[in-house]
N, C-alpha and C positions, 0 to 999 in steps of 0.2 A: 465509436467514439475516439476522437484523436487525443493526442497528449494534452493539449491545451484545454479541451473540453473536460477531460478527466480531472485535471488539476483544478479547474474551476468548480467542478461539482464537489470535489473533496473539500475545497476551500469553503464552499456554501454550506456544506453539511457540518463542518467542524468549527467554522468561525475563525480559523487560523489565517494568517497572511498567505498570499499566493506564493511568495518566495519560500516560506517554511514548508508548505505543501509540496512544492516542486522539489525542494531538497530531499524531503522524505521519500517521495516517489522515486527519485533518482537513486537514493540510497537503497530502496527496496529492489530496484532493478539490479543494482550491483550485488546485493545479497542473493538474489536469484541466480546470478552467474556463479557466485562462489559456493553457494549451498544448494546445489542442483536438485536434491531430493526434497528439501524442507519446504519450498514454497507451495507445495501441493497440499499442505495441511489445510483443514477447513477453518481453523481459527488461528488467531495471532497468539504466539506463545512467547515466553520470557526470553528465550534464546534469540528470536527474531527481533524483538524490541531492543534488547541489549546490543545486538549487532548493528542494527540501523542507527540506534542512538549514538553509538561509538563512532560510526562512520560519518554521521551528519553533525554531531555535536549538539543535537537538540535533546531536551530532557525526555525521560522515559514516558511520562504522561502524555506529552504532545505526540511523540512517536506512536504510542499505543492508539491514541485517538484517531490519528491520520491513517495508520495502517488498517485499523478495523473498518473504517469507511472505504478505503482504497480496495481492500480485498473483497469486500461485499460488492462493490461496483464492478470489479473485474469479473468475479464469478457470475454475476448477473448478466453481464455482457457476453461472456462465453456461453452461458446456458441459452441465451437467446439466439446464438449463431449455430449451436450444435444441439439439435432437438432431442437426441438420445441421452444427453447428460442429465443426471438427477442431482 
């Protein structure tokens, strides 16, 4: 799944605008660069939401909603490419 497809799928599942989803996806990417160990958590946590919200200037509820869908999609894509992942 390429970037545009990913953002469109997040947009579809959350009902948020494309630009909002794109901002949060980009914020999550930056979060992953700065917080190298934390992105591998299975669920979205308060630290992640606060960090991305602060970076993107979007409210915590919107960030939480978008991140939950984003991380679910990314994990699903990774699992489909790496058969031994559980």
